[in-house]
Phi, psi and omega in degrees: 000120182269143190268135186225133175248133182254125178239117177206133184280338183271118181300316186290323176291326181294306179300325176300314180300318180293313186286334186272358181238140176273086190294328184292331177295337179249018177082021180237158175228120178275107187267352177196148179236126183241142183261356168206171189294317182298318183295322177300315184295318180297320176296317183296318181298323184285319192251345178048065191282165175273332183225140173233125176250118190226140167289156175281309190271106181216154178288156170076316181204106190282175189296325180285324174298316176305308181300317176298319172306311181291321184297325181280338177255330185228068183308336184278346186278133181275143181240133172239127186254134169261118190228165177245168179304322183270019178238030186304321183292327173300316186296321181296318174303316186303321178301316187286341173279350181063053175291143183293314175209155170223154181234135183273124173281151351280154184224153181269167175305318184292326175297309177303314182297313178305318177292322175302314184291322179299319180290322177298315174310312181301311183299317186293322182293322176299316179290317179299320177296322177290324186259359185304117180303314182293321184289317178300319180299313182294322184288321173311309182300321192268342193252010183250087174300115183302315186292321181291320178294324175289324171297316184291321177296319177292331181292325179268343178284325185211167178275120179258150178299143184301327183294319181295315178300317180291322180293306181300321180293321177289324181289323186263010184050058174244118178271098178256022182276126180188185180251333174230154185216151179206140179246140180228156180230132175246118182241130182292127182285140180292138176235128176277119182287148171230169177301127180260142181262338186301327182286325179293332182280001184095006181281150179297149176292129184264167177295324175304320183291328188283333178072005181278099183303317178296317173297318179300317179298314181292323177298316176300312172310318188294314184290315184296324179297315179301317184287324175299321178292314177306314186265356186054041187213129169094159178226138184232148180202168180263134171227118188058239188244035177221159177261123176258136175250123173256122174262122179237115192231143173276355180280159178249018174261105186301318181296323182292319175296304175308316178304315186290325178291317185291319177305312178294322174294324177297321175300313178300313177303316179295317183293322177299308179305312184293305192274328189257348188056029177240163176237148179235154175240135183240141171244131182250126183273190180277161176267138180238176192251003182206146179293343175291344185261001182295338172294326178285328181291312181304313182300319179298319179297321172300316177306312179306315182297326177299331175290006173293335176303331184260308180280341181100162178265192187060043181207175175250129178239128178260130184300327181295338182277330189252345174224137176294127180262011182304325183237040179304129175245163185296144181282145177279142172274335187287136182295324183300315177299318180291328177287329176290316179293321178295324182287318178302315184285319190231354186270185177264171179291325178295314180300320178301313179299323180293319181291317186288321175304316182295319180297310184284335181292338177283355181272140179251103184299331178289330183262356188265122173282165172306316181289320174302321185291313181295322181292322180295309179293323179297318179298317176302304181304315178302315179301313175302314178292331179286322169303312182307307183304308185305317185287340181084023179268137170292124184298337181289340176299330182237352174261333186108147178303136171078005188256125176265127179300315180298325176294331181294341182300321189279001185256349178279137183278332182203177183291329178307311181294326178296316177305308185291329179293314184292318174307314180300310185297315184299318178300315180293324179292325173298315179300315179301312181300316182294328178294309184295324179294317177298318177300318178297323179292318178300311180300318179298312184292325179298314182296319181294319174307311180304315185292324175297315183295328178282336189233006186293346180282350181276129186299329187263020176299128181206166181296329181296322181293313184300314180292323178299315181299324182270348181064043183224163175280155180296322179304308182297315183302310180308315178300312182293313177305313180292326177292327186270326187260341183069016170212169182276167180295315177305316175301318185289312179308316173305316178297313179305311189290321177292327177290321176295325178296319177305316187290322182285332177288327179285322192252355183230167180262006185299145176284170179300316179293330172295320181291316185302318181292323181295328186260006169108006180271116174289339184234110178297333176289319174297324171302315182291319179302313182294320179299315176301312184290333184281313188257347177092002182209163179284161177301325180290322173299324177291315182297320178295315179293321179292339180252008178078022184268000000 
C-alpha cells in the first residue's frame, strides 16, 4: 500500500477527491489531507509519503513551491500537480521541476485513477529493479572479492600492525590514506513475517516477504555502495551479519567527519526503508586517528547499536550521544566480558543473573587453583569497576563506604558467596546507571526547553539550532525529546508560540500581524491559520472574547 498526501485548499474539492475513489483498491492510502502547502510540507517530513497530489494555487506555500521542497529533500517521492488552463506558466515551471504527472482541471475521478495507476506502475518497476532476487543473487556472486572482504573484516575485528595494513591496502587496491577514521555498523531490523496479500494481487515478491537475511543484507549493501559512490565518501562491506561503513577522511576536524558519517547513515536508512521496505538501525563509533584503531571504533559502534533496546530501532545511534567518553577505557575482546558490560548497562536483573551464572557455571572447582580463582574474580570486579568509572559512579555508592572491591576477594568462603556478592554489586550499579541515564535525558530536555523559551520569538528557531547549542545530533535529540515530552519538537515550539500569542492578545493592543512577528512567525496569515486550527477561533475573535467584546 503506497502512502499518499493530498494538498488542496478548497475543502469541498478535497473531500470530493477523497470520497469518490476507492483508494485501497488501487493500492493507495491517503495518510494526510492538507489545506495549504506549508501544512503539506510538514506532513511530508513527518509521514514520508510515496506520492504527493497537490493543487497549484494554495496559501502560504503554493503547489510548485511544495513540489520544489519535496524534490530537494525526498527525490524518490512522486509528485502529481493539479492545474488549470489559466495556469500554463505554472505548468511550464512544473516541467522544469520534473513533476511526475499533472492533471488538467476540471478532471474526473477516472482520470485521476489512471494517473495514479501510471505512477504506481513506475514505482513498482523501480522497486522491482532494486529487489529483483535473481539480479541481486548474480550481483552478489560476482561483486564480493573474498580477500578484500576478509582484510576489511580483520581490520575491524582486531588491531593489525600498521605495516600489514599498508601492504594489504596496496595489494587489494584499497585507499585507506587519511587523517581521521570512523567505523559504523548497519543492522537489518528483524521483522516477523505475516501472510502477504500483495503477491496474490500481482505485486512483485519483496525482500521483506522472502525472509532471506543474506539477500536483504546484500540489498542494503547495494544501496549503501551507491550512496557512498554518490558522495565520494566511505567504504562499505559485509562483516558477519551486518553492513560495516568505514569513514576515511583527509580532514582533521573530528566534528566534520562524524557529521558527514551520521548524515550518510541517515540517508542510507531512508533509502532502505523507501526502496526495500525494510528498516535498519545503525551504530556509529568514535573517530580515531589511524586505521589500526578502527577495531576500537567498531567496538564502540556495536555498543551504540545495543542502545536500540532503549531508543528503538530504525534510527542512527552515535556512541558520543549515548555514552560519556570522558573516561573511555579500552574495549575487551572476550565475549564473556562484553556480555557482562552490556548487561550492566542495558539489561535486566534477570539477564544479569543469567550472565553471571554462565560465568561461574563454566568453572571447574576441582581444577581451579586459589590463584586462578583470585584472577577470575579480579577480572570480573575490574570489569565492574571500569563500568562504574565510565558511568561516573562513586564506588562507595554501590559497595558501601570504606569497602575495597579487590579486598573482598579474600573474604568469601566459596564461589557461591562470591557469585551472590557480584550479582548484588552489579544490580546496584545497574540501578545507578539507569537513574543517571534518565537524569541525563531530563537535564538535556530541560536545557532544550530553557533555550526554546528564550529564543522562540526568533523566526529561524529550529531543531538544528537547539542541537547546535546542546552539541548533539538531531536524530538523538528528536528521540529523547519525544520520549520525555510526549510530543515532537515542532509541535512544542508551535504550542509555546501560540500560548505566547494568547497572552499578548489578552494583555496588549498589538495587532495580529505584530504579534505574529513578535512570536517568530514570518507569515502573519500562517500564524492566523495555525491559531484557528489550534484553538478553534481567529486571533481577533479570541481578543474580543477575552475582553468581553
